[in-house]
MARDO-204293 format. One record per residue (C-alpha): residue number from 1; residue in three letters; x, y, z. Coordinates in steps of 0.05 Angstrom, whole numbers. Example, Ala and Ser with C-alpha at 12.3 -4.5 7.8 and 13.67 -1.06 7.14 Angstrom:
// MARDO-204293
    i   aa      px      py      pz
    1  ALA     246     -90     156
    2  SER     273     -21     143
//
This chain:
// MARDO-204293
    i   aa      px      py      pz
    1  MET     560     430    -402
    2  SER     591     377    -445
    3  THR     552     317    -471
    4  ASP     594     268    -430
    5  THR     582     307    -365
    6  ALA     507     311    -378
    7  HIS     504     237    -394
    8  ALA     544     220    -331
    9  GLN     497     262    -288
   10  ASP     436     230    -320
   11  HIS     465     161    -309
   12  HIS     477     174    -235
   13  GLY     408     200    -221
   14  GLY     410     275    -228
   15  ASP     402     318    -289
   16  GLU     420     388    -307
   17  HIS     350     412    -288
   18  GLY     352     386    -217
   19  GLY     312     321    -229
   20  ALA     301     270    -175
   21  ALA     359     223    -161
   22  HIS     352     147    -164
   23  GLY     359     108    -101
   24  THR     425      85     -71
   25  LEU     444      15     -50
   26  LYS     437      37      22
   27  GLY     367      63       9
   28  TYR     346       0     -27
   29  LEU     374     -44      29
   30  THR     339      -2      82
   31  GLY     273      -8      44
   32  PHE     283     -83      36
   33  GLY     298     -92     110
   34  LEU     237     -52     130
   35  SER     194     -90      81
   36  VAL     217    -157     109
   37  VAL     204    -136     181
   38  LEU     136    -105     162
   39  THR     117    -171     129
   40  ALA     143    -217     184
   41  VAL     110    -181     242
   42  PRO      38    -190     217
   43  PHE      54    -262     199
   44  TRP      80    -273     269
   45  ILE      18    -239     300
   46  VAL     -29    -285     262
   47  MET      10    -350     269
   48  SER      28    -343     343
   49  GLY     -38    -313     365
   50  ALA       1    -257     400
   51  ILE     -60    -212     399
   52  SER    -120    -252     421
   53  ASP    -172    -199     403
   54  ARG    -186    -209     329
   55  ALA    -210    -138     317
   56  LEU    -148    -108     349
   57  ALA    -103    -156     310
   58  ALA    -137    -134     245
   59  VAL    -127     -60     262
   60  VAL     -53     -72     279
   61  ILE     -42    -111     214
   62  LEU     -77     -57     173
   63  GLY     -34      -4     206
   64  ILE      29     -43     190
   65  ALA       4     -52     118
   66  ALA      -4      24     111
   67  VAL      67      35     137
   68  GLN      92     -17      87
   69  ILE      57      19      30
   70  LEU      93      83      51
   71  VAL     160      47      55
   72  HIS     151      20     -16
   73  MET     130      88     -43
   74  ILE     189     124     -11
   75  TYR     246      74     -18
   76  PHE     228      38     -83
   77  LEU     183      86    -123
   78  HIS     221     148     -99
   79  MET     157     187     -91
   80  ASN     158     254     -56
   81  THR     124     321     -62
   82  ARG     181     349    -105
   83  SER     184     296    -160
   84  GLU     148     312    -225
   85  GLY     128     380    -197
   86  GLY      82     348    -146
   87  TRP      40     312    -199
   88  THR      59     243    -174
   89  MET      33     260    -105
   90  LEU     -31     288    -134
   91  ALA     -40     225    -175
   92  LEU     -29     183    -112
   93  ILE     -81     222     -73
   94  PHE    -131     215    -130
   95  THR    -117     140    -133
   96  ILE    -127     133     -57
   97  VAL    -193     170     -61
   98  LEU    -218     125    -117
   99  VAL    -196      61     -80
  100  VAL    -230      84     -16
  101  ILE    -295     100     -54
  102  ALA    -293      32     -88
  103  LEU    -279      -6     -23
  104  VAL    -329      31      20
  105  GLY    -382      26     -34
  106  SER    -370     -49     -41
  107  ILE    -373     -61      33
  108  TRP    -436     -19      38
  109  VAL    -471     -57     -18
  110  MET    -451    -125      11
  111  HIS    -475    -105      80
  112  HIS    -542     -83      55
  113  LEU    -550    -145      12
  114  ASN    -535    -187      73
  115  VAL    -585    -148     117
  116  ASN    -640    -150      65
  117  MET    -631    -222      43
  118  MET    -686    -271      60
  119  PRO    -665    -311     121
  120  MET    -649    -384     111
  121  THR    -684    -433     156
  122  PRO    -667    -507     159
  123  GLU    -731    -522     120
  124  THR    -715    -474      63
  125  ALA    -642    -495      62
  126  SER    -661    -568      51
  127  ALA    -708    -549      -6
  128  MET    -650    -517     -44
  129  PRO    -621    -560    -101
//
């Protein structure tokens, strides 16, 4: 393979070893459109009060956020199980596990601090500086 051909294939996303291709304009526009919709829908839910139950609204918004994360990973970061021999997916799973541990641990600590904190009565609140 000549140097010019290898350079042209590298420039357009592939390489001689079957590397992952970069995104196309159609892929980027699809990802952008999905991102806009997945941002506008939760905003509309909150601003219009379309879902009156706050817990249900929070669950729906969290679900949409998870879908938006997937859209960004697929369309903009070009992550899949084949890229980098699967190491990017393994790194992503490891990151998710660490984030879940940090979030659940933080919520657990804050909950127990709140439960075990001395209750504030009007008399003790007025004595505070």
